[in-house]
C-alpha positions in Angstrom: -4.2 18.1 -1.8 -6.3 21.1 -0.9 -4.3 23.4 -3.4 -5.1 20.8 -6.1 -8.8 20.9 -5.3 -8.7 24.7 -5.4 -7.0 24.5 -8.9 -10.0 22.2 -10.1 -12.5 24.4 -8.6 -11.3 27.7 -10.0 -10.2 26.3 -13.3 -6.7 27.8 -12.9 -4.1 25.2 -13.6 -0.3 24.8 -13.2 1.7 23.7 -16.2 2.8 20.4 -14.5 1.5 18.2 -11.7 3.1 15.4 -9.9 0.8 13.1 -8.1 2.6 10.3 -6.2 2.6 8.1 -3.1 1.6 4.6 -1.8 -2.2 5.3 -1.8 -3.1 4.2 -5.3 -6.8 4.8 -4.7 -6.5 8.5 -4.0 -3.8 8.9 -6.6 -6.0 7.5 -9.3 -9.2 9.4 -8.1 -7.4 12.8 -8.2 -5.8 11.9 -11.6 -9.3 11.4 -13.0 -10.6 14.5 -11.3 -7.8 16.6 -12.8 -8.1 15.1 -16.3 -11.9 15.8 -16.4 -11.3 19.3 -15.3 -8.5 19.9 -17.8 -9.9 18.6 -21.1 -13.4 18.1 -22.5 -14.7 14.6 -23.0 -14.0 13.2 -26.4 -11.1 15.5 -27.1 -8.6 12.9 -28.3 -6.6 15.5 -30.5 -5.2 17.2 -27.4 -5.0 14.5 -24.9 -2.0 12.1 -24.8 -1.3 9.2 -22.4 1.9 7.3 -21.7 2.4 4.5 -19.4 5.5 2.5 -18.3 9.2 2.9 -18.3 9.8 3.4 -22.0 8.7 7.0 -22.1 11.0 9.2 -24.3 11.5 12.6 -22.7 12.3 14.2 -26.1 8.9 13.0 -27.4 7.2 14.6 -24.3 8.9 17.9 -25.0 8.0 17.8 -28.7 4.4 17.2 -27.8 4.5 19.9 -25.3 5.8 22.4 -27.9 3.0 21.5 -30.3 0.1 24.0 -30.2 -3.2 22.5 -29.2 -5.7 21.9 -32.1 -8.6 24.4 -31.5 -8.4 24.2 -27.7 -7.0 26.0 -24.7 -4.4 23.4 -23.9 -2.7 20.1 -24.7 -2.8 17.6 -21.8 -0.1 15.0 -21.4 -0.6 12.3 -18.8 2.4 10.2 -17.8 2.0 7.2 -15.5 4.4 4.8 -13.8 7.2 6.0 -16.0 10.0 5.9 -13.4 11.2 9.2 -14.8 11.4 10.7 -11.1 13.9 8.0 -10.1 16.5 8.6 -12.8 18.5 11.4 -14.4 16.1 13.4 -16.6 18.2 16.6 -17.3 16.3 17.6 -20.5 12.9 17.4 -19.0 14.1 19.1 -15.8 15.5 22.0 -17.8 12.3 22.2 -19.9 10.1 22.6 -16.9 11.8 25.9 -16.0 9.8 27.5 -18.7 7.2 25.1 -20.2 4.9 26.1 -23.1 1.9 28.1 -21.8 -0.4 25.8 -23.7 0.5 22.5 -22.1 -0.3 20.7 -18.9 1.6 17.7 -17.7 0.2 15.2 -15.1 2.6 12.7 -13.9 1.3 9.8 -11.7 4.0 7.8 -10.0 4.3 5.5 -7.0 7.8 6.5 -6.0 10.0 9.5 -6.6 13.5 10.7 -5.7 13.0 13.9 -3.9 16.7 14.7 -4.4 16.5 14.6 -8.2 16.3 17.6 -10.5 13.1 16.6 -12.1 11.3 16.5 -8.7 12.8 19.8 -7.7 11.8 21.4 -11.1 8.1 20.3 -10.8 8.1 21.4 -7.1 9.3 24.8 -8.0 7.2 25.5 -11.1 4.1 23.3 -10.6 2.3 21.2 -8.1 3.5 18.2 -6.2 0.9 16.2 -4.2 1.8 13.2 -2.0 -0.9 10.5 -1.5 0.4 8.6 1.6 -1.3 5.7 3.4 -4.2 7.3 5.5 -4.3 7.0 9.3 -6.7 4.8 11.1 -9.1 7.6 12.0 -9.2 9.0 8.4 -9.9 5.6 7.1 -12.8 5.0 9.6 -14.4 8.2 8.6 -14.1 7.4 4.9 -15.5 3.9 5.4 -18.4 5.3 7.3 -19.2 7.8 4.6 -19.3 4.9 2.0 -21.5 3.0 4.3 -23.9 6.0 4.8 -24.0 6.5 1.0 -25.4 2.9 0.7 -27.7 3.2 3.7 -25.7 0.8 5.8 -24.7 0.8 9.5 -22.0 -1.0 11.5 -21.0 -1.2 15.1 -17.6 0.2 16.1 -16.3 -3.1 17.0 -17.3 -4.6 13.7 -15.8 -1.7 12.0 -12.4 -2.4 13.6 -12.7 -6.1 12.8 -13.4 -5.1 9.2 -10.2 -2.9 9.1 -8.2 -5.6 10.7 -9.3 -8.0 8.1 -8.9 -6.0 4.9 -6.0 -3.7 5.8 -5.2 -0.1 5.1 -5.1 0.0 1.2 -8.1 2.1 0.1 -8.4 0.4 -3.2 -8.8 -3.0 -1.5 -11.1 -1.5 1.2 -13.3 -0.2 -1.7 -13.5 -3.6 -3.3 -14.3 -5.3 0.0 -17.0 -2.8 0.7 -18.7 -3.5 -2.7 -18.7 -7.2 -1.8 -20.3 -6.4 1.5 -22.9 -4.1 -0.1 -23.9 -7.0 -2.6 -24.0 -9.6 0.2 -26.1 -7.6 2.6 -28.6 -6.3 0.0 -31.9 -5.7 1.6 -30.4 -5.3 5.2 -29.3 -2.2 6.8 -26.7 -3.5 9.3 -23.3 -5.0 8.4 -22.1 -7.6 10.9 -18.9 -9.4 11.8 -20.5 -12.6 10.4 -21.0 -10.9 7.0 -17.4 -9.6 7.1 -16.1 -13.0 7.9 -18.2 -14.6 5.1 -17.2 -12.4 2.1 -14.1 -10.2 2.9 -10.6 -11.7 1.9 -8.1 -11.8 4.6 -5.0 -9.8 3.6 -1.8 -11.8 3.6 -0.4 -9.9 6.5 -3.2 -11.1 8.7 -2.6 -14.7 7.6 1.1 -14.5 8.5 0.1 -13.0 11.9 -2.0 -16.1 12.4 0.7 -18.4 11.3 3.1 -16.9 13.7 0.5 -17.1 16.4 0.1 -20.8 15.6 4.0 -21.3 15.8 4.0 -19.5 19.1 1.2 -21.8 20.4 3.0 -24.9 19.0 0.0 -25.6 16.8 2.0 -27.2 13.9 -0.9 -28.4 11.9 -2.6 -25.1 11.9 0.7 -23.3 11.0 1.3 -25.6 8.0 -2.2 -25.4 6.9 -1.9 -21.6 6.8 1.2 -22.0 4.8 -0.4 -24.3 2.3 -3.3 -22.0 1.9 -0.9 -19.1 1.0 0.8 -21.4 -1.6 -2.6 -22.2 -3.1 -3.2 -18.6 -3.5 0.0 -18.5 -5.4 2.0 -16.6 -2.8 5.8 -17.3 -3.5 7.5 -19.2 -0.7 10.3 -16.7 -0.5 7.8 -13.7 -0.2 6.0 -15.8 2.7 9.5 -16.2 4.3 10.2 -12.4 4.1 6.8 -11.7 5.8 7.6 -14.3 8.5 10.9 -12.5 9.2 9.2 -9.2 9.1 6.7 -10.5 11.7 9.4 -11.7 14.0 11.2 -8.3 13.6 8.0 -6.4 14.5 7.6 -8.7 17.6 11.1 -7.9 18.8 10.5 -4.1 18.2 7.1 -4.3 20.1 8.6 -6.2 22.9 11.6 -3.8 23.3 9.3 -0.7 23.2 7.0 -2.3 25.8 9.9 -3.0 28.0 10.9 0.8 27.8 7.4 1.6 29.2 5.7 2.9 26.0 2.0 2.7 25.7 0.0 1.2 22.8 -0.4 4.7 21.1 3.4 5.3 21.3 4.3 1.9 20.1 2.0 2.3 17.1 3.8 5.6 16.2 7.2 4.0 16.5 6.4 0.8 14.6 4.0 2.0 11.9 1.3 -0.5 13.2 -2.3 0.5 13.4 -3.2 1.3 17.0 -6.0 -1.2 17.3 -3.6 -4.1 16.4 -0.7 -3.1 18.7 -2.3 -5.0 21.6 -2.3 -8.3 19.6 1.3 -7.8 18.8 2.2 -7.1 22.6 0.3 -10.4 23.4 2.0 -12.3 20.6 5.5 -11.1 21.5 4.9 -12.3 25.1 4.4 -15.8 23.9 8.1 -15.9 22.9 11.2 -15.3 25.0 13.7 -12.6 23.7 16.2 -15.4 22.6 13.5 -17.3 20.8 12.5 -14.2 18.7 16.3 -13.5 17.8 16.8 -17.2 17.0 13.7 -17.3 14.8 14.9 -14.2 12.9 18.3 -15.8 12.5 16.8 -18.9 11.2 14.8 -16.9 8.5 18.0 -15.3 7.2 19.8 -18.7 7.2 16.8 -20.3 5.3 17.0 -17.5 2.7 20.6 -18.1 2.3 20.1 -21.9 1.9 17.7 -21.3 -1.0 19.9 -18.7 -2.7 22.9 -20.9 -2.6 20.9 -23.9 -4.0 21.1 -26.1 -0.8 17.3 -26.4 -0.6 14.3 -25.6 -2.7 12.2 -22.6 -1.5 8.9 -24.5 -0.8 10.5 -27.0 1.4 12.9 -24.7 3.2 10.0 -22.6 4.5 8.0 -25.6 5.5 11.0 -27.0 7.6 11.4 -23.8 9.2 7.7 -23.7 10.2 8.0 -27.3 11.4 11.1 -26.4 13.4 9.5 -23.6 15.3 6.0 -24.8 15.8 7.1 -28.1 17.4 7.4 -28.7 21.1 10.3 -26.8 22.7 11.9 -30.0 24.1 11.9 -31.5 20.6 13.5 -28.3 19.0 16.0 -28.2 21.8 
């Protein structure tokens, strides 16, 4: 990322860039910075944009070989093409010696690092990965955004905000905008403000649903399920996330038994360090056998839906009912 900033600052560019990774917000921010530096505003003759999986590599090469019209370079931006996940021999070969008057900018979510195209860009251009940012980096970034707007927040409320909105920077940015509008005329953002306007991420709602199951609060668990359905979440995605939650609880429980501390558990599981304690607490509400049984039940529920034995909505509902009921009744 630093090298990319240096290129933009110095005005010295590679012939091809690949910007990829899970963090959409940063990926698009740097795409726009690069585009602005590469080509003057309004120059539509020398700028070409392609999006989606229907991009023809032969067309890209033909464009690259066409001299720019009264300009230093021709800029070709290709987004979400999937080219870096399949065989693209002609483009990989071309990038060994691309035209000196072209600059390609590829913007992708996923790439195959074993592929020839990835290796060709890595060897002759710039490859920049935009991964999910860690907790500390996100906190610093959030505080910078707050400072720009003249807002303040306590450390506890900042953590509450992060727990509620997740780690996706694009989503964080949207939720911050909502907070700025809601707290107009006030300097301090509080937990009550966050509770009032920030949308809970589905992962948090799944956590609460499993917590309700653990506490045998059947009505609460079902209400959370119906809320997710109202939000148009597909039942099978909800089932997948419930299974993922039980799997995470098993991992956390096992790592805790091995004597790992919260920071080590966070590193092993990919959980944010400030939520590990909640997972440790939730895992303790189940026996090891209950966790295994629940995970198996999720797999069996999925199979029942796939084979047409049950419809998706009812099957997940029955799973929640079974595991949120009293132990004696389930037995």
